[in-house]
C-alpha positions in Angstrom: 92.7 94.5 29.2 93.5 92.1 32.2 95.0 88.8 32.3 92.0 87.0 32.0 91.0 88.8 28.6 94.5 87.4 27.1 93.6 84.0 28.5 90.3 83.8 26.9 91.9 85.6 23.8 94.5 82.7 23.9 92.0 80.0 24.2 89.7 81.2 21.7 92.7 81.3 19.0 93.9 78.1 19.8 90.5 76.2 20.5 91.6 75.2 23.7 89.8 75.4 27.2 90.6 78.5 29.4 92.2 76.4 32.1 94.9 75.2 29.5 95.3 78.6 28.1 95.9 80.0 31.6 98.3 77.4 32.2 100.2 78.3 28.8 100.3 81.9 29.8 101.5 81.6 33.2 104.6 79.5 32.0 105.1 81.8 29.0 105.4 85.0 31.9 107.3 83.0 34.3 109.7 82.0 31.9 110.0 85.7 30.7 110.7 86.7 34.3 113.2 84.1 35.2 114.9 84.9 32.0 115.2 88.6 32.8 116.2 87.8 36.5 119.1 85.4 35.1 120.4 87.6 32.2 119.4 91.1 33.0 117.9 91.6 29.8 115.4 89.8 27.2 115.1 90.8 23.7 112.1 89.7 21.7 112.6 90.8 18.1 110.1 93.1 16.4 108.3 93.5 19.9 110.9 95.0 22.3 113.9 94.6 24.8 113.1 94.0 28.4 116.4 95.4 30.7 117.2 95.6 34.0 119.0 98.8 35.0 120.8 99.9 37.8 119.7 103.5 39.1 122.2 105.8 41.1 121.3 107.1 44.3 120.0 110.7 44.3 118.1 112.8 46.5 114.4 113.1 46.4 112.0 115.7 47.6 108.6 115.6 49.3 106.8 118.2 47.5 104.1 119.1 50.0 106.8 119.9 52.6 109.6 120.3 50.7 111.8 117.8 52.9 114.7 116.3 51.0 115.7 112.5 51.8 118.3 110.2 50.0 116.9 107.7 47.5 119.2 104.7 47.9 120.7 102.9 44.4 118.4 100.1 43.1 117.3 98.2 40.1 114.6 99.2 37.6 113.0 97.1 34.8 112.5 99.1 31.7 110.8 98.2 28.3 112.1 99.5 25.1 109.5 98.6 22.5 110.9 97.4 18.9 110.5 99.2 15.9 107.2 97.3 14.6 105.6 97.9 17.9 106.6 101.7 18.2 105.7 102.1 14.4 102.0 100.5 14.9 
């Protein structure tokens, strides 16, 4: 499923035009993004938790040439599904 499929499904369920559903979905996604960037965490009950985690620096290796190189510390987004989503 891709974004346009979500838009069409939302439009059908709410009985609105695709353009209006696209605006709603884009607004929701933007709000989710801003919340995660501002607070480093967003919990949606029964769905899951989006969280920004700090990754430590480490050594990586090219599997083809076996050459090692450093990977700098960075932030990564993680998602942990809620119980109802996980048990579905």
